[in-house]
N, C-alpha and C positions, 0 to 999 in steps of 0.2 A: 118848863112848857118852853114849846120853841117857839122862835120869831117868825111871824109868817111875812110874806114880800112885802103885805101891806104894812104890817109893823115897822116892818123895815124902812120901807120910803117917809113914812110919817115920821119916823123917828129921824130920819137925815134932815127930811125939811125943819125938825128943830133942830135942826143942829147938835146933835146926839154924837159926839165921834165914837160910842162905842157901834153902834149903827152903823155911822160911814164906813168903819174899819171892816164894816160886817158884808156890805154891800159892796164896797170894791172888792175883800177879797172870795169873794161867789162869783164876780164877774170876768175880774182879771185876770184868766186864764184864757178864756174864750178870747176876752177884747182885746188879747195880747196876740192872737194868733191872726183877727183881721188888720191888727196892726201893723203884724211882720209881710201880710201880705202886699201891702201899698209901700210899706218902708222899704232902703234899699240896704241896712241893717239891723241889727239889734237895738243901738242907739237913737236912730233915729227913731223906732220902732216903737221906744219906751218915752222920747219924747210927745210922740202924737198919742202916744194913750194917757200921759200925764195931762194931757193940753185936756185931750177930750171928758178924762172923767171931775175934772175942775169946771168944765161945763153940764155934765152932769150934775153934779151935785147944786151948780149955778141955776141951774131951770129945771131943777126936778121938783117946784113947785107947780111947775105948767103939768106936768106930767096927768093925764087923766083918769088914770083907772081904769082905759078902756085899752084892748088888746093884748100883745105880749110888751111887759116889760123887759127883757132883754130883749125886745127886737128895737123897740124906743133907743136904748142906751146903745145899740150895735148903729142905728144909723147914726145918733151923737158923733160915733166912735169913728163912720165914715165918713161921713161930713168933714169934719175934724183933719182927716187925714189928707181929703181933698183939698183944703185950704192949704194944708201945708205943704202938700204939691205947688198950687196957685203960686206960692211965694218962692219956690223954689224954678220957678217959671218951668212947668211940666211942658215937655215937648213931646209931640205925635211926631216920630221920624218915617220915612217914607223910607223902607230897608228894598234893597235889590231883589228882586224876583227872579233870579235866574234860577229857581227851584222850581219852576212854574209846573213842570210835567214831574209833580210828585206825583210817586205812588199809594196807591189806597192802603191805609192802615189794615193790619189784620187786625179784629175785634181781639183777637188774643194776647196782644203786647198790653192791651190797656189792660187785663187783668192781671197780668203780674207787674204791673206799677202799684207799687203802697201809696195809699193816702200822701206822707210824705214824700217820697220821690216825685208825684204828681206836683207838689206843692215845690218844690224846690223848681224843676221845670220852669213852673210860672213864674218864679222869683227872678228868673235870668231870662225874661223879655225884657225887650224894652220898655222903658217909663209909661210909655203913651199905650203901649198895647195890655201891658200889664193890669194900667186902673181901667183899661176897658175892661177885659175881661173879666177882670174880679168883680165890674159894676152888674155887669150884664149877668152874666155864667153863674157865679157865686150867689152874690147881693142879688139877685132876678130884678134888676132895673131895666125897663125900655129902653131903646137909644134917646128917647125924645128926653124923656127921664135924665140921661145920662149929656143930652147935646145941650141939656139947660144946668145942669151941676159944672160941666168942664167949660161953659162956654164957648160950647163948638159945634156945627154943624150935625143933625142926625145921621146923615151918609159918611161925615167924617167917623163917627162911632161903628158904623155898621163896616166900612173898612179897617178900621182897628183892630176888630176881632175876627173879623175875616184872616185877616195875617196875621193875629197872634195864634190862631187855631192852626194856620197853615205850617207856623214857625213851631209848634208844641208838636204838630205829628212829625216833621222833620227830623224834630228832635228824639222824641218816640222812636222814629226808624232808625236812629244813629245806635238809638241803647240797647234797639234788638238785634241789630248787626253784630254790637260789641258783645250780646250774650250769648250768643248763637255760635 
């Protein structure tokens, strides 16, 4: 008989190691993808994921069986990544705006970029840009929520996002020129 998500959660709360392993195996791949978006390398992402899953198991008894369990885990993983970056002293750099007259990108260029290509470009953004971009565009947090999470002003979040998008656009234009 297949184990339901609720049975898995209840088993983990009871410290059942088989259920804990099943839960980890079920969500580790997706959560590693989340961690990789915030980390500078695979080792750092693995550290974030390990710390995040420790918190998932520690606070599992607080899950109210309302809404998405995966979303609950993702929120813990994202918050763990942010705390990890804070310990490293996350910096919000001001990058030279010499490319102020950036041409508009042909939507065709986006359609030929694979998800892996786009994720690679995002991973190459300066840390502050990357974190705000991930939190807003991928995770769906508002600038006010991001500001509270990162202890910055909402305007800083907005400007980091604008600059991240501009930098991504410039990177895609460069790729488009190389591909032509």
